[in-house]
N, C-alpha and C positions, 0 to 999 in steps of 0.2 A: 865520243858517244859513251854512254854507260853500258855496263854489262849486268845481266840478270840471270838468276838461277830459275830454271823452268823445269821442275821435276816431272811435270805432266803425269802425275799419278792422282787418281781420284782420292778425295778425302773420305769417300765411302768405303767401308770395309767389305762390302758385298761385291765390289768390282775388282776383277783380276788386275793386279798391279801393273803388268806390262802392256795391257791393251792400249792405253792412251798413248804411250810413247811410241809403240810400234805404228799406230795409226798416224801420229803426227809426223814421224820421220818418213813414212811411205808417201804421204800426201803433201808434204811441204807445209806443215802447219805448226803453230805453237799455240798452246791453249791451256785453259783451266776448266775445272768442273763446275757443276752447279746447275743440274737439270732443272728445267722449269715446266710447269703444268701446261703452258701454252707457248707458242712461238712469239717472242717479243717483236713489236713493230720496229723498234730502233733501240739504241743503247739506253736512252732515258727510260724506256719501258722495261728493258731488261734489268736495269738497276732497281726500279720500283718493285718489279716482280721478285727479284732476288731478295730484297729487304723483307718483303712479306712472307715469301716461302721459306727462306733460310733465316737470315738476320741481317742487321745493319753492317756488322763486321764483314760478312761475306760480300755484301753489296759494295763496300769500300774497296775490298780486294779486287773485285771485278772492275771498278772504276779506275784503280791504279794500273791494272793490266791494260785496259783500253787506252790509257793515256801515255803509255811508253812510246817514245818517238820512233817512227819508222827509221830504219838504219841502225837501231840499237842491236847489240850483240846479246844473244840468249844462249844459255848452256843447258844441256840436259845430259842424261846418261842413257845409253842404249841398253837393251835387255842383257847384254853381256858385260855391263858395267863400265864400258868405255865412254869417255867424254865426247860430246859432239857440240860444236859451236854452230850457231845459225845467225842469220840477220833478218830481223823483222822487216817485211816488205809490203805490208798491207794493214788496213784498219780492222777493228773488231767486227766480227759477224757472229751470228748464232747459227751453228751447224745443225741442220734439221735431219741429217741422215740417221737411219736407225743404228748404224755402227757407231756414230758419235754418241748417241744416247747410251748405248751398251757400254762404251768405254768411259762415259761421263767426261767427255772432252767436247763440250758443246760451245763454249765461248772461245773462239779461235781467231787467229790472225795468220796471214800468209807468212811463211818463213823459208828462207833458202838455207838449208842445212848443209854443212860441210861433211867431210869424212870423219868417222870415229877415230879417236886418238887415245893412246894409253895415258895413264896418270902422269908419268914423267915428262910428257910433252904438253901438259896442261898447266896454265898459270896457277901458282900457289894459292892465290886468293879464291879461285874457282874451286879448287880441291878442298880448301878449308871450309868454304860455304857448304859444300855437299856433305862433308864429314859431320856437320852439325845435325844433319838429318832433317826430317820434316817434309811436308807436302805442299808448302807454300811457294808461290812465285815471289821472288825477292831480289832486291838490288844487291850486287856484289861490289864491295869496296875494298880498297887496299888494306883497310883495317881488319879485313877477314884473314889476313896472313897472321898466323899464330907463331 
C-alpha cells in the first residue's frame, strides 16, 4: 500500500491551524477542507459543487483523496509536532457537524490512528515530505528522501 501526507490543516487562513488535526485524531478521521454551501448528495455532487464554489483544481484534489484505497497509510502531525500514522478504513463522506465546518475538515474518511512518534522513529520519506510544508494531501514516495 502507498503512504500519504495528510496535514489536515485548512487552506483557509481564518481557521485555527490545529482545529482540524485535533478533531481528526480524536474522532478517528482523516480529511481535507473545502466547505460547501449545501450538503452534497454523494461524491459526484460534492465534486460538482467543489468545482463551482472553489475551482477545478480543488475538485480534483477531493477526487484524489476519495480515491485513495482503504488500507492505505496516512501520516499527519499532532499539535505537538509528533508524527502519527493511520490507516484509512472507510469511504469518503461529507461531515455535517458544526465542529467539522468550524475546523474546515468536512471531506472525511474513517481512519485508525496510531500513537504519536518522534521524528527519529518516523520514516525519512515521511519527514522529508512534511519538511517541504504546504497544506495539501499528497502521496509520499521513496523519492522524497533527500
